[in-house]
VOGU-3710 file (C-alpha; in Angstrom, 3 decimals, decimal comma):
1> mkrtkvvasv> -10,025/0,995/3,232  -6,751/-0,493/2,328  -3,742/-0,043/1,483  -0,404/1,059/0,869  2,043/2,122/-1,560  0,867/2,862/-5,017  1,436/0,602/-8,006  0,992/2,594/-11,276  0,876/6,304/-12,263  -1,398/8,430/-10,158
11> atglalalav> -4,884/8,235/-11,204  -5,984/10,826/-13,585  -8,784/13,121/-14,167  -11,766/12,050/-16,154  -14,694/13,961/-17,447  -17,098/12,008/-15,172  -18,281/13,368/-11,959  -17,219/11,406/-8,838  -17,061/13,064/-5,517  -14,351/12,180/-2,988
21> sacgtggtps> -16,367/11,969/0,142  -15,545/11,282/3,668  -17,399/8,493/5,503  -18,181/9,295/9,051  -17,724/5,697/10,125  -14,413/5,252/8,484  -15,634/3,466/5,485  -14,612/3,551/1,834  -15,066/6,266/-0,766  -18,154/6,531/-2,774
31> atgttggnag> -18,181/5,216/-6,385  -19,942/5,860/-9,637  -22,249/2,880/-9,057  -20,759/0,776/-11,876  -20,704/-2,921/-11,316  -17,308/-3,223/-12,903  -18,270/-6,029/-15,289  -20,134/-8,022/-12,580  -22,962/-8,889/-14,820  -23,628/-12,483/-16,067
41> tptaggtlsi> -23,122/-15,933/-14,680  -19,466/-16,711/-13,882  -17,756/-19,075/-16,270  -15,219/-21,643/-15,064  -12,198/-22,272/-17,097  -10,234/-20,329/-19,656  -7,411/-17,872/-19,451  -7,359/-14,495/-17,683  -4,708/-12,059/-18,818  -3,279/-9,330/-16,547
51> lsgtatehwd> -1,678/-6,505/-18,476  0,860/-4,335/-16,424  2,991/-1,349/-17,166  4,555/-1,507/-13,628  7,153/-4,089/-12,567  6,540/-6,105/-9,435  8,904/-5,262/-6,676  8,231/-8,271/-4,197  6,237/-11,396/-3,995  7,605/-12,498/-0,662
61> pqrvyvgvni> 4,572/-12,315/1,610  6,591/-10,551/4,359  8,013/-8,062/1,952  4,955/-7,102/-0,064  3,747/-3,670/0,723  2,126/-2,419/-2,540  -1,562/-2,635/-2,726  -1,987/-4,529/-5,986  0,574/-7,214/-4,913  -1,193/-7,618/-1,485
71> esgnrlftrt> -4,499/-8,099/-3,131  -3,423/-10,329/-6,097  -0,853/-12,270/-3,943  -3,559/-12,975/-1,394  -6,198/-13,975/-3,948  -3,779/-16,258/-5,931  -1,280/-17,947/-3,665  -0,965/-16,530/-0,195  -3,741/-17,108/2,361  -4,018/-14,956/5,528
81> lttfgpvakd> -5,672/-15,499/8,858  -8,347/-13,050/8,013  -9,179/-11,058/4,952  -11,610/-8,521/3,536  -14,246/-10,379/1,473  -15,149/-9,549/-2,108  -17,915/-6,877/-2,923  -20,794/-6,922/-5,400  -20,111/-3,289/-6,787  -17,296/-0,975/-7,188
91> gdqatlvada> -16,585/0,864/-3,974  -18,880/-1,153/-1,737  -17,742/-1,539/1,895  -16,054/-5,039/2,401  -16,551/-7,098/5,514  -13,818/-8,592/7,591  -14,004/-12,445/7,199  -12,008/-15,614/8,230  -9,537/-16,959/5,709  -6,973/-19,475/6,982
101> atdvgtasdg> -8,446/-19,120/10,383  -11,752/-20,595/11,509  -12,982/-17,194/12,527  -11,894/-13,550/12,782  -10,045/-14,107/16,087  -10,772/-13,844/19,723  -9,311/-11,077/21,956  -8,831/-11,155/25,684  -6,843/-9,207/28,230  -8,437/-5,957/27,055
111> gktwkftikd> -7,205/-6,576/23,461  -3,584/-7,490/24,327  -3,984/-11,120/23,605  -5,364/-12,493/20,303  -6,018/-16,182/19,427  -6,713/-17,646/16,017  -7,289/-21,315/15,091  -5,884/-22,568/11,832  -8,350/-24,435/9,589  -7,806/-28,050/8,879
121> gikwedgktv> -7,116/-29,066/5,327  -5,111/-26,216/4,036  -2,076/-27,503/2,193  0,935/-26,109/0,461  1,436/-26,884/-3,202  3,613/-29,872/-2,350  0,765/-31,501/-0,251  2,137/-30,717/3,123  -0,237/-29,273/5,671  -0,142/-25,626/6,442
131> tcedfaygvs> 0,466/-25,473/10,210  0,407/-22,951/13,100  4,075/-23,088/13,159  4,197/-21,997/9,618  2,265/-18,894/10,505  4,514/-18,186/13,451  7,569/-18,506/11,385  6,138/-16,202/8,691  5,566/-13,531/11,257  9,159/-14,026/12,605
141> rtfavdvitg> 10,603/-13,110/9,373  9,211/-9,590/9,670  11,902/-8,922/12,391  14,887/-9,590/10,042  14,786/-5,983/8,896  18,232/-6,331/7,401  17,117/-9,370/5,128  13,321/-8,988/4,694  13,199/-5,325/3,738  10,300/-3,244/2,663
151> gpnyaiafld> 7,424/-4,868/4,321  5,019/-3,509/7,053  6,330/-3,235/10,561  3,082/-3,995/12,535  4,393/-7,195/14,132  7,443/-5,341/15,323  5,315/-2,524/16,658  2,552/-4,647/18,281  4,105/-7,861/19,617  5,189/-8,001/23,312
161> ipknsdgssk> 8,895/-8,193/22,650  11,393/-5,948/24,398  13,156/-3,295/22,535  16,930/-2,194/22,580  17,781/1,358/23,609  17,810/2,416/19,968  14,137/1,277/19,610  14,987/-1,859/17,582  13,524/-5,268/18,643  15,699/-7,513/20,815
171> fagpykktgq> 14,464/-10,251/18,454  16,397/-9,921/15,217  14,570/-12,352/13,128  15,021/-16,168/12,520  18,287/-15,959/10,632  20,397/-14,616/13,491  18,582/-16,310/16,337  19,104/-13,287/18,564  16,180/-13,098/21,009  14,406/-16,198/19,509
181> dlfdkavtcs> 13,168/-17,014/23,070  11,450/-13,668/23,322  9,699/-14,219/20,086  8,491/-17,639/21,151  6,858/-16,079/24,259  4,928/-13,531/22,208  3,789/-15,926/19,360  2,819/-19,409/20,547  1,300/-22,522/18,924  -0,814/-25,077/20,805
191> gseltfklsq> -1,876/-27,516/18,152  -3,696/-25,442/15,543  -4,177/-22,506/17,897  -2,117/-19,463/17,278  -1,754/-16,941/20,071  -0,283/-13,331/19,802  0,660/-11,452/22,948  0,762/-7,703/22,260  2,528/-4,992/24,338  -0,627/-2,861/24,397
201> pvndfnmavt> -4,335/-3,147/23,392  -4,831/-3,341/19,833  -8,675/-3,816/19,326  -8,377/-4,040/15,408  -5,531/-6,594/15,398  -7,678/-9,058/13,488  -7,646/-6,546/10,623  -3,834/-6,171/10,902  -3,510/-9,913/10,162  -5,166/-9,382/6,799
211> mtafaafrkd> -1,716/-8,207/5,738  0,479/-10,860/4,050  3,184/-10,069/6,444  1,320/-12,156/8,995  0,940/-15,035/6,515  2,420/-18,516/6,797  5,897/-19,230/5,388  7,486/-22,710/5,283  10,823/-22,665/7,085  12,380/-25,259/4,885
221> kdqgdksnfa> 11,580/-22,986/1,806  13,028/-19,892/3,210  15,978/-18,493/1,124  16,049/-15,107/2,969  16,409/-12,241/0,546  16,467/-14,814/-2,432  12,844/-15,706/-1,687  11,594/-12,496/-3,078  10,086/-14,145/-6,165  10,177/-17,806/-5,155
231> ifsngpykid> 6,451/-18,125/-4,908  5,309/-21,218/-2,929  1,520/-21,484/-2,833  -1,056/-22,367/-0,306  -3,923/-20,676/-2,382  -5,832/-21,710/-5,565  -2,851/-20,994/-8,054  0,850/-21,609/-8,180  3,595/-20,237/-10,363  4,296/-22,290/-13,534
241> gnwttnkggt> 8,043/-21,927/-13,781  9,598/-18,725/-12,602  8,633/-15,093/-12,192  10,778/-12,794/-14,280  11,038/-9,116/-13,404  9,824/-6,762/-16,154  8,313/-9,787/-18,001  5,995/-11,508/-15,482  4,832/-15,082/-15,197  2,003/-17,635/-15,572
251> fvrndqwdpa> -0,148/-19,066/-12,770  -1,845/-22,383/-13,103  -4,202/-24,257/-10,807  -2,751/-25,664/-7,444  -4,212/-29,119/-7,247  -3,581/-29,112/-3,451  -5,930/-26,214/-2,958  -9,324/-27,426/-1,396  -12,204/-25,042/-2,000  -13,898/-26,571/0,976
261> tdtirkaypd> -11,469/-24,677/3,113  -11,928/-21,420/1,259  -15,194/-19,430/1,159  -13,404/-16,334/-0,568  -11,609/-17,417/-3,744  -13,715/-18,890/-6,507  -10,728/-19,464/-8,731  -12,722/-19,502/-12,019  -9,893/-19,273/-14,604  -7,711/-22,243/-15,326
271> kitwdesltq> -4,821/-20,106/-16,027  -3,652/-16,580/-15,283  -0,907/-14,888/-17,361  0,679/-11,697/-16,042  2,631/-9,532/-18,552  4,512/-6,679/-16,968  6,550/-5,805/-20,127  4,075/-3,139/-21,378  3,782/0,614/-21,175  0,617/2,023/-19,696
281> etlyerlian> -0,182/3,689/-22,990  0,100/0,412/-24,911  -1,903/-1,731/-22,591  -4,646/0,854/-22,589  -4,658/1,020/-26,302  -5,056/-2,776/-26,321  -7,759/-2,851/-23,745  -9,779/-0,107/-25,470  -9,389/-1,816/-28,777  -10,732/-5,020/-27,109
291> qgadqnaitf> -9,475/-7,499/-29,678  -8,505/-11,184/-29,562  -7,176/-12,359/-26,206  -7,310/-8,811/-24,825  -11,000/-9,497/-24,392  -9,944/-11,641/-21,518  -7,669/-9,085/-20,024  -7,658/-6,765/-16,900  -5,159/-4,314/-15,572  -4,147/-2,865/-12,263
301> dqapvtalan> -2,507/0,069/-13,930  -4,609/3,264/-13,714  -5,523/4,972/-17,025  -2,954/7,538/-18,205  -3,907/10,947/-19,366  -3,725/9,966/-22,971  -6,282/7,278/-22,600  -9,030/9,214/-20,643  -11,249/10,170/-23,482  -11,291/6,699/-24,926
311> vaggaegrns> -11,862/5,201/-21,392  -14,952/7,310/-21,145  -16,240/6,741/-24,713  -14,645/3,628/-26,053  -14,775/1,412/-23,024  -18,390/1,910/-21,896  -19,527/-0,919/-19,620  -15,948/-2,072/-19,292  -14,465/0,656/-16,966  -14,468/1,160/-13,262
321> ivaspytryl> -14,177/4,649/-11,716  -13,750/4,999/-7,897  -12,404/7,362/-5,423  -8,936/6,295/-4,540  -8,007/5,367/-0,915  -4,581/6,779/-1,390  -2,827/10,102/-0,734  0,257/11,091/-2,716  2,921/13,175/-0,761  6,459/14,416/-0,566
331> vpnfkskvfs> 8,836/13,467/2,215  11,686/15,883/3,107  14,892/13,932/4,133  15,698/15,058/7,672  19,296/13,741/7,166  19,712/16,123/4,206  22,079/19,231/4,841  19,100/21,383/3,546  16,096/19,774/5,070  17,605/19,020/8,500
341> ndkarealal> 16,655/22,723/8,862  12,824/23,022/9,792  12,576/26,383/7,928  13,932/24,849/4,766  11,221/22,118/5,053  8,636/24,819/5,497  9,874/26,636/2,517  9,468/23,473/0,478  5,897/23,025/1,747  5,095/26,669/1,073
351> aadrsayvta> 6,343/26,519/-2,481  4,514/23,193/-3,410  2,174/23,906/-6,331  -0,479/21,357/-6,034  -2,354/22,962/-8,865  0,453/22,048/-11,208  0,127/18,410/-9,861  -3,619/18,519/-10,568  -3,156/19,855/-14,104  -0,495/17,322/-15,114
361> aggeqgvqat> -2,480/14,479/-13,618  -5,499/15,209/-15,755  -7,654/17,855/-13,939  -9,704/18,527/-10,984  -12,488/16,044/-11,596  -9,993/13,207/-11,039  -7,432/14,690/-8,642  -8,057/16,776/-5,537  -5,410/18,849/-3,785  -4,899/18,107/-0,101
371> nslinpalqa> -2,962/19,165/2,896  -3,675/16,084/5,025  -1,811/12,772/4,947  -4,945/10,866/6,083  -7,322/10,242/3,120  -10,831/11,825/3,264  -12,413/8,396/3,291  -11,365/7,839/6,964  -13,005/9,106/10,100  -9,590/10,439/11,204
381> fpntpmlagd> -9,405/12,886/8,159  -8,531/16,323/9,716  -8,862/18,399/6,450  -5,888/20,530/7,526  -5,962/23,979/5,897  -3,568/24,764/3,072  -0,458/26,693/4,153  -0,351/28,698/1,077  -3,266/27,615/-1,106  -3,173/25,156/-4,084
391> kgdpakakea> -0,666/27,224/-6,062  1,827/27,649/-3,206  3,408/30,990/-2,169  6,938/31,525/-3,675  7,290/34,798/-1,720  6,700/33,228/1,803  8,893/30,319/0,733  11,716/32,726/-0,013  11,218/34,268/3,363  11,388/30,800/5,069
401> lqaagltapv> 14,645/30,028/3,152  16,170/33,310/4,370  15,063/32,596/7,908  16,826/29,226/7,506  20,039/31,056/6,873  20,226/29,500/3,266  21,287/31,641/0,255  19,350/31,052/-2,939  19,632/29,057/-5,147  19,493/26,239/-2,714
411> kitvayrknd> 20,336/22,958/-4,438  18,076/19,970/-3,774  17,642/16,556/-5,458  13,997/15,105/-5,427  13,423/11,475/-6,343  10,183/10,205/-7,699  8,755/6,987/-9,256  9,316/7,354/-12,994  6,376/7,272/-15,411  4,906/9,532/-17,973
421> tldkvfsglk> 2,511/11,153/-15,588  4,830/11,785/-12,752  7,450/13,117/-15,345  4,825/15,936/-16,034  3,906/16,281/-12,385  7,415/16,951/-11,194  8,301/19,147/-14,004  5,505/21,465/-12,779  6,578/21,095/-9,128  10,212/21,820/-10,011
431> tawdaagfdt> 9,034/25,096/-11,684  7,412/26,369/-8,496  10,254/25,249/-6,155  12,820/26,982/-8,395  10,796/30,091/-8,331  10,880/30,072/-4,618  14,736/29,886/-4,389  15,543/26,261/-4,912  17,557/24,716/-7,681  15,878/21,401/-8,086
441> tlvgipaeqy> 17,303/18,219/-9,720  14,759/15,562/-10,403  15,723/11,858/-10,455  13,105/9,467/-11,839  13,589/6,005/-10,370  12,092/2,889/-12,219  9,157/1,429/-10,536  10,753/-2,036/-9,730  13,572/-0,200/-7,798  11,688/2,657/-6,257
451> ystlqspdaa> 10,633/1,740/-2,728  13,682/-0,455/-2,264  15,731/2,589/-3,037  13,950/4,757/-0,542  14,290/2,266/2,194  18,124/1,705/1,565  20,367/3,544/3,988  22,302/4,984/0,993  19,203/6,969/-0,202  19,669/9,470/2,775
461> nkydaywagw> 22,979/10,460/1,229  21,630/10,868/-2,236  18,192/12,662/-2,206  16,809/15,549/-0,305  13,157/14,541/-0,706  11,000/11,796/-2,098  7,655/11,274/-3,538  5,386/8,606/-2,062  1,839/7,359/-1,905  -0,058/5,782/0,950
471> gadwpsgstv> -3,488/4,269/1,819  -4,673/3,013/5,213  -4,007/-0,655/5,674  -7,476/-0,896/7,362  -10,072/1,733/8,198  -8,236/3,706/10,828  -5,761/6,555/11,182  -3,602/4,161/13,225  -2,514/2,632/9,881  -1,288/5,919/8,543
481> ipalldsrvn> 0,358/7,913/11,364  2,380/5,264/13,168  3,135/3,300/9,958  4,875/6,314/8,437  5,946/8,495/11,293  6,845/6,429/14,251  10,582/6,303/14,254  10,741/3,584/16,899  9,189/0,838/14,701  10,703/2,203/11,339
491> isaggpgqdy> 14,287/3,480/11,633  17,139/1,071/12,109  20,544/0,336/10,823  18,797/-1,418/7,911  17,150/1,818/6,795  14,129/4,080/7,383  11,360/1,480/6,933  8,287/3,445/5,840  9,524/6,644/7,602  11,541/7,492/4,487
501> gyfssdefna> 12,690/10,879/5,603  14,017/9,700/9,015  11,627/11,931/11,045  12,034/11,242/14,747  10,514/13,132/17,642  9,996/11,822/21,176  7,137/14,362/21,611  5,402/12,935/18,458  5,991/9,422/19,468  4,397/10,148/22,923
511> gidkayaiad> 1,346/11,490/21,093  1,154/8,169/19,128  1,148/6,229/22,338  -1,554/8,438/23,740  -3,748/8,018/20,781  -3,390/4,154/20,925  -4,504/4,254/24,517  -7,777/6,116/23,932  -10,601/3,659/24,353  -13,323/5,521/22,506
521> qaerekawga> -13,037/4,970/18,712  -14,251/8,460/17,695  -11,869/10,249/20,077  -9,048/7,908/19,035  -9,544/8,682/15,364  -9,736/12,388/16,228  -6,366/12,065/17,943  -4,841/10,477/14,820  -6,160/13,490/12,799  -4,678/16,003/15,208
531> ldteavtkyf> -1,156/14,164/14,896  -1,577/14,354/11,051  -1,972/18,243/11,329  0,910/18,444/13,633  3,165/16,384/11,306  2,251/18,663/8,421  2,177/22,087/9,988  4,539/21,901/12,985  7,301/19,391/11,897  6,850/19,686/8,101
541> aiiplindkf> 7,658/15,920/8,194  5,248/15,285/5,312  3,968/17,457/2,450  0,641/16,057/1,337  -0,079/16,813/-2,360  -3,194/15,145/-3,808  -5,883/12,557/-3,454  -6,964/10,906/-6,579  -9,489/8,389/-8,127  -8,791/5,191/-9,859
551> vfvhgsnvqg> -9,764/4,591/-13,416  -9,573/0,979/-14,775  -10,585/-0,915/-17,874  -11,171/-4,606/-18,601  -11,950/-6,735/-21,576  -15,427/-7,656/-22,768  -15,079/-11,251/-21,801  -14,107/-10,479/-18,176  -16,898/-11,000/-15,555  -16,687/-10,058/-11,883
561> avvnttftgy> -14,042/-7,420/-12,176  -15,052/-5,375/-9,175  -12,816/-2,633/-7,471  -12,599/-3,485/-3,782  -11,540/-0,137/-2,161  -11,693/-1,686/1,433  -9,171/-4,285/0,520  -6,726/-2,419/-1,726  -8,465/-0,224/-4,240  -7,853/-2,601/-7,221
571> ydlanvsvkh> -9,753/-5,259/-9,155  -10,479/-8,037/-6,727  -9,477/-11,424/-8,336  -11,698/-13,539/-5,930  -14,638/-13,623/-8,342  -13,117/-12,805/-11,685  -14,017/-15,135/-14,578  -13,709/-15,095/-18,343  -16,324/-16,158/-20,932  -14,817/-18,618/-23,324
//
């Protein structure tokens, strides 16, 4: 099940039954059984239109950490060593397959060494060969946490590179050259063979390299932070001109892409236009109307509340409804004057009215309250009991504030990613928090700035708590707990990484190390679940709120629009075509 930070508004309720069920093997959520427009013979050619109400924050492969951009970037212009293959039906379990590598990798030394061989014939859009060294250089960029911000930190966590006393890597990335020799020992090339030496066994490392953070990057094309939207392709499409934030761009065929090297991407459309200038309401009105060029359109934005009835009735046969692999949660800021106090964090958690979130997001049939950070789709899901029920407990919250030595009203500022749905959600949460003795100021931050804002060091001085969303990067609790709560691989002078609230505990980090070391998978996942409960009920480092479902619509000419929940949880572009 994959992936990370959410792209659009939270998925909303729909008057169609769909259970959010746990899979004992750590698989994906169940789906309605729709094929998602998979019927018919694929048609090569034509133009596919992607309609979006959410601005793209990153296209730089080492910075991408939003599910839809991982999926779409990988399928369009960024190949990875391995990937999750496409599926035939919404919600089906995807299989790990080779992409730019000849196979899914070979482990040795008990899982501490991994080798991949780069396929022959993969080229950049200018005709130059994609080399092993290009992959090594791409991984090295992850370590430049002051320049390449926002991306996943697995390379920093896993590679056998010494750490400084503050937990930061002694290798500071390719721009400063500090510790380059250390990186060159951990990541080596011998012809086309790429070897990773890890500091500890990671038996699913071949799943970690599905992340574009482990993708190739040409050194001579690197402009540091100016590379954010400078798309340079080794996949089937390339950017025609430039990408423009809040407008989008157009992708055309990359004539250097050789399908003989690629069993994943069918690349049926001749052209793909991406328009991110729309509102969610407008794009759904267009998709439901299904007129003209919109018959060739898809979206990665989830249906807003205002569109739900029409999605069910007016887009029959053109909708996809699947259990989401994401959890939405609140992060208290441990650097805040208020939430540095553990009893104040407890008060915030006790007062959280999850029922208000559910109502504002469209109802219980599409949104489920939760008190666990790990999603029910994972084997590690602990199903942590609610502290105070779905509605929260203002009286107990007031007692916790008093125990914290704080006098009501306690002023706090809470940041969230602004859209119509979350405006309503946080209005309801504010009412509950204020009733418990807080005086809550809400700050809605535009989508294209949101996670960059959270990861900036300045955010710690501006906000007391933040909204966020997360899905496992592959089917394990190891891609949730360490990714969000291990201070050693997150927090640096450049910001908090994914540990937005600056949570840091030596005891908790020791628990992470113990979990990694457990050989038995079932026991290891149980340990991740126990750490989840500890983070939620002992440290109040995370306040889980809801799990949701994804509701999407596509135009009537679109074929092969299938939601791949193992990969990212969005329409998978690998097999999409348009009738024309």
